[in-house]
DSSP file (Angstrom, degrees, kcal/mol; ACC not computed):
  #  RESIDUE AA STRUCTURE BP1 BP2  ACC     N-H-->O    O-->H-N    N-H-->O    O-->H-N    TCO  KAPPA ALPHA  PHI   PSI    X-CA   Y-CA   Z-CA
    1    1 A M              0   0    0      0, 0.0    43,-0.1     0, 0.0    42,-0.1   0.000 360.0 360.0 360.0 145.8    1.6   92.0   22.4
    2    2 A S        -     0   0    0     41,-1.0    43,-0.3    40,-0.2    40,-0.0  -0.282 360.0-137.6 -65.2 149.2    4.3   90.0   24.2
    3    3 A E  S    S+     0   0    0     41,-0.1    -1,-0.1     2,-0.1     2,-0.1   0.681  80.4  93.4 -80.5 -18.3    5.2   91.0   27.8
    4    4 A R        -     0   0    0      1,-0.0    41,-0.5    16,-0.0     2,-0.3  -0.380  66.8-148.9 -70.3 154.7    8.8   90.5   26.9
    5    5 A Q  E     -a   45   0A   0     39,-0.2     2,-0.7    -2,-0.1    41,-0.2  -0.883  20.8-108.4-124.6 156.7   10.8   93.5   25.8
    6    6 A I  E     -a   46   0A   0     39,-3.1    41,-3.4    -2,-0.3     2,-0.6  -0.766  37.5-147.0 -79.6 117.7   13.7   94.1   23.5
    7    7 A E  E     -aB  47  19A   0     12,-2.8    12,-2.5    -2,-0.7     2,-0.5  -0.800  14.4-167.5 -93.4 117.8   16.5   95.0   25.9
    8    8 A I  E     +aB  48  18A   0     39,-2.9    41,-2.7    -2,-0.6     2,-0.3  -0.918  11.5 171.3-111.7 127.5   18.9   97.5   24.4
    9    9 A V  E     - B   0  17A   0      8,-2.6     8,-2.4    -2,-0.5     2,-0.6  -0.899  33.8-120.4-130.5 157.5   22.3   98.1   26.1
   10   10 A Q  E     - B   0  16A   0     -2,-0.3     6,-0.2     6,-0.2     5,-0.1  -0.890  32.9-138.4 -97.4 128.3   25.4  100.0   25.3
   11   11 A L    >   -     0   0    0      4,-3.4     3,-2.5    -2,-0.6    -1,-0.0  -0.364  26.8-101.8 -81.0 162.3   28.5   97.8   25.2
   12   12 A P  T 3  S+     0   0    0      0, 0.0    -1,-0.1     0, 0.0    -2,-0.0   0.795 122.8  57.3 -56.4 -28.4   31.8   98.7   26.7
   13   13 A D  T 3  S-     0   0    0      2,-0.1     3,-0.1     1,-0.1    -2,-0.0   0.465 122.6-105.4 -82.7   1.1   33.2   99.5   23.3
   14   14 A G  S <  S+     0   0    0     -3,-2.5    -1,-0.1     1,-0.3     2,-0.0   0.219  81.9 123.8  97.3 -14.9   30.3  102.1   22.7
   15   15 A A        -     0   0    0     -5,-0.1    -4,-3.4     1,-0.1     2,-0.4  -0.272  57.0-125.6 -72.7 165.7   28.3   99.9   20.3
   16   16 A F  E     -BC  10  29A   0     13,-0.5    13,-2.3    -6,-0.2     2,-0.3  -0.904  24.1-174.4-116.4 145.2   24.7   99.1   21.1
   17   17 A A  E     -BC   9  28A   0     -8,-2.4    -8,-2.6    -2,-0.4     2,-0.4  -0.986  10.7-150.0-139.1 148.5   23.1   95.6   21.2
   18   18 A A  E     -BC   8  27A   0      9,-2.9     9,-3.0    -2,-0.3     2,-0.5  -0.967   1.1-160.4-122.3 133.0   19.6   94.3   21.6
   19   19 A T  E     +B    7   0A   0    -12,-2.5   -12,-2.8    -2,-0.4     3,-0.1  -0.958  21.6 159.4-110.1 124.9   18.5   91.1   23.1
   20   20 A F  S    S+     0   0    0     -2,-0.5     2,-0.3     1,-0.4    -1,-0.1   0.545  70.5  19.2-120.1 -16.1   15.0   90.0   22.2
   21   21 A D    >   -     0   0    0      3,-0.3     3,-2.2     4,-0.1    -1,-0.4  -0.916  66.3-136.1-158.0 127.6   15.0   86.3   22.9
   22   22 A D  T 3  S+     0   0    0     -2,-0.3     4,-0.1     1,-0.3    -1,-0.0   0.676 102.4  66.1 -61.7 -16.8   17.5   84.4   25.2
   23   23 A R  T 3  S+     0   0    0      2,-0.1    -1,-0.3    -3,-0.0     0, 0.0   0.593 100.5  57.0 -80.1  -9.7   17.8   81.7   22.6
   24   24 A Y  S <  S-     0   0    0     -3,-2.2    -3,-0.3     1,-0.0    -4,-0.1  -0.875  90.1-104.4-122.9 152.7   19.5   84.0   20.2
   25   25 A P        -     0   0    0      0, 0.0    -5,-0.2     0, 0.0    -4,-0.1  -0.317  51.9 -84.8 -69.1 159.2   22.6   86.2   20.4
   26   26 A A        -     0   0    0     -7,-0.1     2,-0.4     1,-0.1    -7,-0.2  -0.318  43.6-129.4 -62.5 145.9   22.2   89.9   20.8
   27   27 A A  E     -C   18   0A   0     -9,-3.0    -9,-2.9    -3,-0.1     2,-0.1  -0.795  20.8-112.2 -98.9 140.5   21.7   91.9   17.6
   28   28 A A  E     -C   17   0A   0     -2,-0.4     2,-0.5   -11,-0.2   -11,-0.2  -0.474  26.4-156.8 -67.8 140.7   23.8   95.0   16.7
   29   29 A V  E     +C   16   0A   0    -13,-2.3   -13,-0.5    -2,-0.1     3,-0.1  -0.966  28.5 153.6-123.8 111.8   21.8   98.2   16.8
   30   30 A T        +     0   0    0     -2,-0.5     2,-0.3     1,-0.2    -1,-0.1   0.413  63.2  14.9-119.4  -0.9   23.3  100.9   14.7
   31   31 A S  S  > S-     0   0    0      1,-0.1     4,-1.5     0, 0.0     3,-0.2  -0.977  77.7-100.4-161.7 168.8   20.3  103.1   13.7
   32   32 A W  H  > S+     0   0    0     -2,-0.3     4,-2.8    28,-0.2     5,-0.2   0.812 120.2  62.9 -67.2 -28.9   16.7  103.9   14.5
   33   33 A A  H  > S+     0   0    0      1,-0.2     4,-2.5     2,-0.2    -1,-0.2   0.902 101.4  51.2 -61.6 -39.4   15.8  101.7   11.5
   34   34 A D  H  > S+     0   0    0      2,-0.2     4,-2.3     1,-0.2    -1,-0.2   0.916 110.4  48.6 -62.0 -43.1   17.4   98.7   13.3
   35   35 A V  H  X S+     0   0    0     -4,-1.5     4,-2.4     1,-0.2    -2,-0.2   0.938 112.5  47.4 -62.8 -46.7   15.3   99.5   16.4
   36   36 A R  H  X S+     0   0    0     -4,-2.8     4,-2.5     1,-0.2     5,-0.2   0.889 111.1  52.1 -62.9 -39.2   12.1   99.8   14.4
   37   37 A T  H  X S+     0   0    0     -4,-2.5     4,-2.9    -5,-0.2     5,-0.2   0.922 110.6  47.2 -63.4 -43.9   12.9   96.5   12.5
   38   38 A L  H  X S+     0   0    0     -4,-2.3     4,-2.2     2,-0.2     6,-0.3   0.907 111.7  51.2 -64.3 -41.2   13.4   94.7   15.8
   39   39 A R  H  X>S+     0   0    0     -4,-2.4     5,-1.1    -5,-0.2     4,-1.1   0.942 116.0  40.7 -59.2 -48.0   10.2   96.1   17.2
   40   40 A A  H  <5S+     0   0    0     -4,-2.5    -2,-0.2     2,-0.2    -1,-0.2   0.919 115.6  49.2 -69.9 -44.1    8.2   95.0   14.2
   41   41 A R  H  <5S+     0   0    0     -4,-2.9    -1,-0.2     1,-0.2    -2,-0.2   0.886 124.6  28.8 -64.0 -39.5    9.8   91.6   13.7
   42   42 A H  H  <5S-     0   0    0     -4,-2.2    -1,-0.2    -5,-0.2   -40,-0.2   0.444  98.4-131.2-104.6  -1.1    9.4   90.6   17.3
   43   43 A R  T  <5 +     0   0    0     -4,-1.1   -41,-1.0    -5,-0.2     2,-0.3   0.922  63.7 128.3  49.5  51.2    6.3   92.6   18.2
   44   44 A Q      < -     0   0    0     -5,-1.1    -1,-0.2    -6,-0.3     2,-0.2  -0.941  60.5-119.7-133.5 154.7    7.9   93.9   21.3
   45   45 A Q  E     -a    5   0A   0    -41,-0.5   -39,-3.1    -2,-0.3     2,-0.3  -0.507  36.2-116.4 -80.8 159.7    8.5   97.2   22.9
   46   46 A D  E     -a    6   0A   0    -41,-0.2     2,-0.4    -2,-0.2   -39,-0.2  -0.783  21.0-162.8-101.6 149.3   12.0   98.3   23.6
   47   47 A H  E     -a    7   0A   0    -41,-3.4   -39,-2.9    -2,-0.3     2,-0.4  -0.999  12.6-149.1-127.9 126.5   13.6   98.8   27.0
   48   48 A W  E     -a    8   0A   0     -2,-0.4   -39,-0.2   -41,-0.2     3,-0.1  -0.767  17.8-116.4-101.1 139.1   16.8  100.8   27.3
   49   49 A A    >>  -     0   0    0    -41,-2.7     3,-2.0    -2,-0.4     4,-0.7  -0.348  58.8 -71.0 -62.9 152.5   19.5  100.3   29.9
   50   50 A P  T 34 S+     0   0    0      0, 0.0    -1,-0.2     0, 0.0     0, 0.0  -0.217 120.1   1.5 -51.5 126.8   20.0  103.3   32.1
   51   51 A G  T 3> S+     0   0    0     -3,-0.1     4,-1.7     1,-0.1     5,-0.2   0.141 104.0 102.5  84.4 -20.4   21.6  106.1   30.1
   52   52 A A  H <> S+     0   0    0     -3,-2.0     4,-2.6     1,-0.2     5,-0.2   0.891  76.2  54.2 -66.7 -40.4   21.8  104.1   26.9
   53   53 A Y  H  X S+     0   0    0     -4,-0.7     4,-2.7     1,-0.2    -1,-0.2   0.934 109.1  47.6 -60.0 -47.2   18.8  105.9   25.2
   54   54 A D  H  > S+     0   0    0      1,-0.2     4,-2.1     2,-0.2    -1,-0.2   0.881 113.2  48.1 -63.6 -38.6   20.3  109.4   25.7
   55   55 A V  H  X S+     0   0    0     -4,-1.7     4,-1.8     2,-0.2    -1,-0.2   0.903 111.9  50.0 -67.7 -40.6   23.7  108.3   24.4
   56   56 A F  H  X S+     0   0    0     -4,-2.6     4,-3.0     2,-0.2     5,-0.2   0.919 110.9  49.0 -64.4 -43.3   22.0  106.6   21.3
   57   57 A V  H  X S+     0   0    0     -4,-2.7     4,-2.3     1,-0.2    -1,-0.2   0.907 109.7  52.2 -61.9 -42.0   19.9  109.8   20.6
   58   58 A A  H  < S+     0   0    0     -4,-2.1    -1,-0.2     1,-0.2    -2,-0.2   0.865 118.5  37.3 -62.1 -35.7   23.1  111.9   20.9
   59   59 A A  H  < S+     0   0    0     -4,-1.8    -2,-0.2    -5,-0.1    -1,-0.2   0.822 132.6  23.0 -84.6 -33.7   24.8  109.6   18.4
   60   60 A H  H  < S-     0   0    0     -4,-3.0   -28,-0.2     1,-0.3    -3,-0.2   0.351 103.3-117.7-121.7   4.6   21.9  108.8   16.0
   61   61 A G     <  -     0   0    0     -4,-2.3    -1,-0.3    -5,-0.2    -2,-0.1  -0.162  52.9 -35.1  84.5 177.6   19.4  111.7   16.4
   62   62 A H    >   -     0   0    0      1,-0.1     3,-1.7    -4,-0.1     4,-0.4  -0.422  55.8-119.4 -73.2 148.6   15.9  111.6   17.6
   63   63 A P  T 3  S+     0   0    0      0, 0.0     4,-0.3     0, 0.0     3,-0.3   0.715 113.8  53.1 -63.6 -18.5   13.7  108.6   16.7
   64   64 A F  T 3> S+     0   0    0      1,-0.2     4,-2.6     2,-0.1     5,-0.2   0.484  81.2  93.0 -93.7  -2.2   11.3  110.8   14.8
   65   65 A D  H <> S+     0   0    0     -3,-1.7     4,-2.1     1,-0.2    -1,-0.2   0.867  82.9  53.6 -59.6 -38.3   14.0  112.5   12.6
   66   66 A D  H  > S+     0   0    0     -4,-0.4     4,-0.8    -3,-0.3    -1,-0.2   0.926 111.5  45.3 -63.0 -44.2   13.5  109.9    9.8
   67   67 A W  H >> S+     0   0    0     -4,-0.3     3,-1.1     1,-0.2     4,-0.6   0.926 110.8  54.0 -62.4 -45.4    9.8  110.6    9.7
   68   68 A W  H >< S+     0   0    0     -4,-2.6     3,-1.2     1,-0.3    -2,-0.2   0.881 103.5  56.5 -57.3 -41.2   10.4  114.4    9.8
   69   69 A A  H 3< S+     0   0    0     -4,-2.1    -1,-0.3     1,-0.3    -2,-0.2   0.734 100.8  58.7 -65.5 -23.1   12.8  114.1    6.8
   70   70 A T  H << S+     0   0    0     -3,-1.1    -1,-0.3    -4,-0.8    -2,-0.2   0.657  87.4  95.6 -81.9 -14.1   10.0  112.5    4.7
   71   71 A L  S << S-     0   0    0     -3,-1.2    24,-0.0    -4,-0.6    -3,-0.0  -0.492  82.7-110.3 -79.9 145.5    7.7  115.5    5.1
   72   72 A E    >>  -     0   0    0     -2,-0.2     4,-2.3     1,-0.1     3,-0.6  -0.377  31.5-110.7 -67.8 151.8    7.5  118.3    2.5
   73   73 A P  H 3> S+     0   0    0      0, 0.0     4,-2.6     0, 0.0     5,-0.2   0.855 117.8  53.1 -55.0 -38.6    8.9  121.6    3.6
   74   74 A D  H 3> S+     0   0    0      2,-0.2     4,-1.9     1,-0.2     5,-0.1   0.858 109.3  49.2 -68.1 -32.3    5.5  123.3    3.7
   75   75 A V  H <> S+     0   0    0     -3,-0.6     4,-2.1     2,-0.2    -1,-0.2   0.931 112.0  48.2 -69.1 -45.8    4.2  120.6    6.0
   76   76 A R  H  X S+     0   0    0     -4,-2.3     4,-2.3     1,-0.2     5,-0.2   0.914 110.7  51.8 -59.6 -43.1    7.2  120.9    8.3
   77   77 A A  H  X S+     0   0    0     -4,-2.6     4,-1.6     1,-0.2    -1,-0.2   0.904 109.6  49.1 -61.5 -41.8    6.7  124.7    8.4
   78   78 A A  H  X S+     0   0    0     -4,-1.9     4,-1.0     1,-0.2    -1,-0.2   0.878 110.6  51.2 -65.4 -36.7    3.1  124.4    9.3
   79   79 A L  H  < S+     0   0    0     -4,-2.1     3,-0.3     1,-0.2    -2,-0.2   0.900 113.0  42.9 -70.2 -40.3    3.9  121.9   12.1
   80   80 A V  H  < S+     0   0    0     -4,-2.3    -1,-0.2     1,-0.2    -2,-0.2   0.739 104.5  65.8 -78.1 -20.4    6.6  124.1   13.7
   81   81 A A  H  < S+     0   0    0     -4,-1.6    -1,-0.2     1,-0.3    -2,-0.2   0.842 124.4  12.6 -66.6 -31.7    4.4  127.2   13.3
   82   82 A D    ><  +     0   0    0     -4,-1.0     3,-0.6    -3,-0.3    -1,-0.3  -0.644  69.3 172.7-144.9  82.6    1.9  125.7   15.8
   83   83 A P  T 3   +     0   0    0      0, 0.0    41,-0.3     0, 0.0    40,-0.1   0.191  43.6 117.5 -78.8  21.0    3.5  122.7   17.6
   84   84 A S  T 3  S-     0   0    0      1,-0.1    36,-0.1    39,-0.1     3,-0.1   0.625  90.2-103.3 -67.6 -12.6    0.5  122.4   19.9
   85   85 A G  S <  S+     0   0    0     -3,-0.6    30,-2.9     1,-0.4     2,-0.3   0.208  80.5 125.1 112.7 -17.7   -0.4  119.0   18.6
   86   86 A R  B     -D  114   0B   0     28,-0.3    -1,-0.4    -4,-0.2    28,-0.2  -0.566  63.9-121.3 -74.5 138.5   -3.4  119.7   16.4
   87   87 A V        -     0   0    0     26,-2.6     2,-0.2    -2,-0.3     5,-0.1  -0.694  29.4-115.2 -80.1 123.0   -2.9  118.4   12.8
   88   88 A P    >   -     0   0    0      0, 0.0     3,-1.7     0, 0.0     4,-0.5  -0.409  19.4-137.7 -60.5 126.7   -3.2  121.3   10.4
   89   89 A A  G >  S+     0   0    0      1,-0.3     3,-1.0     2,-0.2     4,-0.4   0.848 100.6  59.5 -56.7 -37.5   -6.3  120.6    8.3
   90   90 A A  G 3  S+     0   0    0      1,-0.2    -1,-0.3     2,-0.1     4,-0.1   0.733 117.2  31.9 -64.9 -21.4   -4.5  121.7    5.1
   91   91 A H  G <> S+     0   0    0     -3,-1.7     4,-2.4     1,-0.1    -1,-0.2   0.245  84.3 110.3-119.8  11.5   -1.9  119.0    5.6
   92   92 A A  H <> S+     0   0    0     -3,-1.0     4,-2.8    -4,-0.5     5,-0.2   0.897  80.0  48.5 -57.8 -44.8   -3.9  116.3    7.3
   93   93 A D  H  > S+     0   0    0     -4,-0.4     4,-2.5     1,-0.2    -1,-0.2   0.921 112.3  48.2 -63.5 -43.7   -3.8  113.8    4.4
   94   94 A A  H  > S+     0   0    0      2,-0.2     4,-2.1     1,-0.2    -1,-0.2   0.894 113.8  47.7 -64.0 -39.1   -0.1  114.2    3.9
   95   95 A I  H  X S+     0   0    0     -4,-2.4     4,-1.3     2,-0.2    -2,-0.2   0.933 111.8  48.6 -68.6 -45.5    0.6  113.7    7.6
   96   96 A K  H  X S+     0   0    0     -4,-2.8     4,-0.6    -5,-0.2     3,-0.4   0.906 111.6  50.7 -60.8 -40.8   -1.7  110.6    7.8
   97   97 A R  H >< S+     0   0    0     -4,-2.5     3,-1.0     1,-0.2     4,-0.4   0.907 107.4  53.9 -60.8 -42.1    0.0  109.1    4.7
   98   98 A S  H 3< S+     0   0    0     -4,-2.1     3,-0.3     1,-0.2    -1,-0.2   0.763 109.8  48.2 -66.4 -23.4    3.4  109.7    6.3
   99   99 A L  H >< S+     0   0    0     -4,-1.3     3,-1.3    -3,-0.4    -1,-0.2   0.510  83.9  92.1 -94.8  -5.7    2.4  107.8    9.4
  100  100 A R  T << S+     0   0    0     -3,-1.0    -1,-0.2    -4,-0.6    -2,-0.1   0.875  90.9  43.0 -57.7 -39.1    0.9  104.8    7.7
  101  101 A S  T 3  S+     0   0    0     -4,-0.4    -1,-0.3    -3,-0.3    -2,-0.1   0.480  95.1  95.9 -88.5  -1.3    4.1  102.8    7.8
  102  102 A E    <   -     0   0    0     -3,-1.3    -3,-0.0     1,-0.1   -66,-0.0  -0.782  63.5-153.3 -91.8 126.7    4.9  103.8   11.4
  103  103 A P        -     0   0    0      0, 0.0    -1,-0.1     0, 0.0     6,-0.1   0.700  27.9-136.0 -72.4 -16.9    3.8  101.3   14.0
  104  104 A G    >   +     0   0    0      4,-0.2     3,-1.7     1,-0.1     5,-0.1   0.542  63.0 131.0  79.4   6.2    3.5  104.1   16.6
  105  105 A R  T 3  S+     0   0    0      1,-0.3   -59,-0.1     2,-0.1    -1,-0.1   0.774  74.1  46.8 -67.0 -24.6    5.2  102.1   19.4
  106  106 A D  T 3  S-     0   0    0      2,-0.1    -1,-0.3   -43,-0.1     3,-0.1   0.228 130.2 -90.6-100.4  15.1    7.5  105.0   20.2
  107  107 A G  S <  S+     0   0    0     -3,-1.7     2,-1.8     1,-0.2    12,-0.5   0.387  83.8 135.9  96.9  -3.5    4.7  107.6   20.2
  108  108 A L        +     0   0    0     10,-0.1     2,-0.3     7,-0.1    -1,-0.2  -0.582  48.6  86.4 -81.1  85.9    4.9  108.6   16.6
  109  109 A R  S    S-     0   0    0     -2,-1.8     7,-1.6    -3,-0.1     2,-0.3  -0.972  76.7 -93.0-166.1 172.9    1.2  108.6   15.9
  110  110 A L  E     -E  115   0B   0     -2,-0.3     2,-0.5     5,-0.2     5,-0.3  -0.719  16.3-155.9 -96.6 150.1   -2.0  110.6   16.0
  111  111 A D  E >  S-E  114   0B   0      3,-4.0     3,-1.1    -2,-0.3     2,-0.5  -0.825  73.3 -55.3-122.5  88.5   -4.5  110.5   18.8
  112  112 A G  T 3  S-     0   0    0     -2,-0.5    -2,-0.0     1,-0.2     0, 0.0  -0.682 120.4 -20.6  73.7-123.3   -7.6  111.6   17.0
  113  113 A S  T 3  S+     0   0    0     -2,-0.5   -26,-2.6    -3,-0.1     2,-0.3   0.235 129.9  72.5-101.6  13.5   -6.9  114.9   15.3
  114  114 A S  E <  S-DE  86 111B   0     -3,-1.1    -3,-4.0   -28,-0.2   -28,-0.3  -0.837  82.4-111.1-122.2 160.9   -3.9  115.6   17.5
  115  115 A F  E     - E   0 110B   0    -30,-2.9    -5,-0.2    -2,-0.3    -7,-0.1  -0.499  41.4 -98.3 -82.3 160.4   -0.4  114.3   17.8
  116  116 A T     >  -     0   0    0     -7,-1.6     4,-2.4    -9,-0.4     3,-0.2  -0.250  39.5-101.2 -68.9 166.8    0.6  112.3   20.9
  117  117 A S  H  > S+     0   0    0      1,-0.2     4,-2.4     2,-0.2     5,-0.2   0.853 123.0  58.6 -61.3 -34.0    2.5  114.1   23.6
  118  118 A E  H  > S+     0   0    0      2,-0.2     4,-1.8     1,-0.2    -1,-0.2   0.906 108.8  44.0 -62.6 -40.9    5.8  112.6   22.3
  119  119 A V  H  > S+     0   0    0    -12,-0.5     4,-2.9    -3,-0.2     5,-0.2   0.908 110.9  54.1 -70.7 -41.0    5.3  114.2   18.9
  120  120 A R  H  X S+     0   0    0     -4,-2.4     4,-2.5     1,-0.2    -2,-0.2   0.906 109.3  48.8 -59.3 -41.3    4.2  117.5   20.4
  121  121 A E  H  X S+     0   0    0     -4,-2.4     4,-2.1     2,-0.2    -1,-0.2   0.918 111.6  49.3 -63.2 -43.1    7.5  117.6   22.4
  122  122 A F  H  X S+     0   0    0     -4,-1.8     4,-2.1     1,-0.2    -2,-0.2   0.926 112.8  46.9 -60.8 -46.2    9.4  116.8   19.3
  123  123 A L  H  X S+     0   0    0     -4,-2.9     4,-2.8     1,-0.2    -2,-0.2   0.885 109.9  53.2 -65.3 -39.3    7.6  119.6   17.3
  124  124 A A  H  X S+     0   0    0     -4,-2.5     4,-2.1   -41,-0.3    -1,-0.2   0.901 108.9  49.8 -63.5 -39.3    8.2  122.1   20.2
  125  125 A A  H  X S+     0   0    0     -4,-2.1     4,-1.0     2,-0.2    -2,-0.2   0.903 111.6  48.4 -64.9 -40.8   11.9  121.3   20.1
  126  126 A K  H >X S+     0   0    0     -4,-2.1     4,-0.7     1,-0.2     3,-0.6   0.914 111.2  50.8 -64.0 -41.8   12.0  121.8   16.4
  127  127 A A  H >< S+     0   0    0     -4,-2.8     3,-0.8     1,-0.2    -2,-0.2   0.858 104.9  57.1 -64.6 -35.3   10.1  125.1   16.7
  128  128 A A  H 3< S+     0   0    0     -4,-2.1    -1,-0.2     1,-0.2    -2,-0.2   0.782 104.8  52.4 -66.4 -26.1   12.5  126.3   19.4
  129  129 A K  H <<        0   0    0     -4,-1.0    -1,-0.2    -3,-0.6    -2,-0.2   0.658 360.0 360.0 -82.7 -16.9   15.4  125.9   16.9
  130  130 A V    <<        0   0    0     -3,-0.8    -1,-0.2    -4,-0.7    -2,-0.2   0.481 360.0 360.0 -76.1 360.0   13.6  127.9   14.2
């Protein structure tokens, strides 16, 4: 993976822009799909300017929300019932299928039969809202 990073900043007008190569102009970032596309296209991690990540999350939701929306209600219920990080055996295939298209660069992945700490935090936050 490249040592360069996608630099994401909030512009004075409130919009977000990403610089991935000094030879090209900054790209507008309006959703998590834009961030994932830039990560995949340029094979780089993203680096957020101070405060920009929190503002982006407040405006566009958590980066795992799109994945969460693809899960069936019974899978979501099982995950919030025990957000400890273990993948419920009854839903393991569905969860693995849902993660196939995710590159995992932001922590959305499995670590063996458990979720990463980023996913466990996300699930714990969802469970707290239930």
